[in-house]
C-alpha positions as CSV (number, residue, x, y, z in Angstrom):
1,M,0.0,0.0,0.0
2,K,1.2,3.5,-0.9
3,I,-0.4,6.8,0.0
4,V,-0.2,9.6,-2.5
5,V,-1.4,13.1,-1.7
6,D,-2.4,15.6,-4.4
7,K,-1.1,18.7,-2.7
8,S,-2.8,20.9,-5.2
9,R,-6.2,19.5,-4.1
10,C,-5.7,19.8,-0.4
11,Q,-7.9,22.6,1.1
12,G,-6.7,22.3,4.7
13,H,-9.8,20.7,6.2
14,A,-7.5,18.5,8.3
15,T,-9.9,15.6,8.3
16,C,-7.1,13.2,7.3
17,A,-5.1,14.1,10.4
18,L,-8.1,13.9,12.6
19,A,-9.0,10.5,11.4
20,A,-5.5,9.2,11.2
21,P,-3.2,11.2,13.5
22,D,-0.4,8.6,13.5
23,V,-0.3,8.7,9.7
24,F,-0.9,12.2,8.3
25,V,1.2,15.2,9.3
26,L,0.1,18.7,8.3
27,N,2.2,21.8,7.8
28,D,1.9,24.9,10.0
29,E,-1.0,26.2,7.9
30,G,-3.0,22.9,8.2
31,Y,-2.3,21.5,4.7
32,N,-1.1,18.0,3.9
33,E,2.1,18.3,1.9
34,M,3.4,14.8,2.4
35,D,5.3,13.1,-0.4
36,P,4.2,9.6,-1.4
37,F,4.8,7.1,1.4
38,T,4.2,3.5,2.5
39,P,2.7,3.4,6.0
40,P,3.7,0.5,8.3
41,P,1.4,-2.5,8.2
42,E,-0.1,-1.7,11.7
43,L,-1.2,1.8,10.4
44,E,-2.7,0.7,7.1
45,A,-6.3,0.7,8.5
46,Q,-5.8,4.2,10.0
47,A,-4.3,5.4,6.7
48,R,-7.3,4.2,4.8
49,K,-9.7,5.9,7.2
50,G,-7.8,9.1,6.9
51,A,-7.7,9.0,3.1
52,L,-11.4,8.3,2.8
53,S,-12.2,11.2,5.1
54,C,-10.8,13.8,2.7
55,P,-13.7,15.8,1.3
56,E,-11.5,16.9,-1.7
57,N,-10.4,13.3,-2.5
58,A,-6.8,14.6,-2.4
59,I,-5.5,11.3,-1.0
60,T,-5.1,8.2,-3.1
61,I,-4.4,4.7,-1.9
62,V,-2.3,2.7,-4.3
63,E,-2.4,-1.0,-3.7
64,E,1.0,-2.6,-4.5
């Protein structure tokens, strides 16, 4: 599993970080500017929850 954030679509709602605080890190302005990453297996469920919570659909889950 890989998480890809479309930084241009992020509107700073912070729902990803609220749903998955151990996975998503926001910048000082509240935007998700993370580069593509692979979460550890124990955080995959939390990562999915955070990605699905984004109202802008700025976070994509890529199954490897």
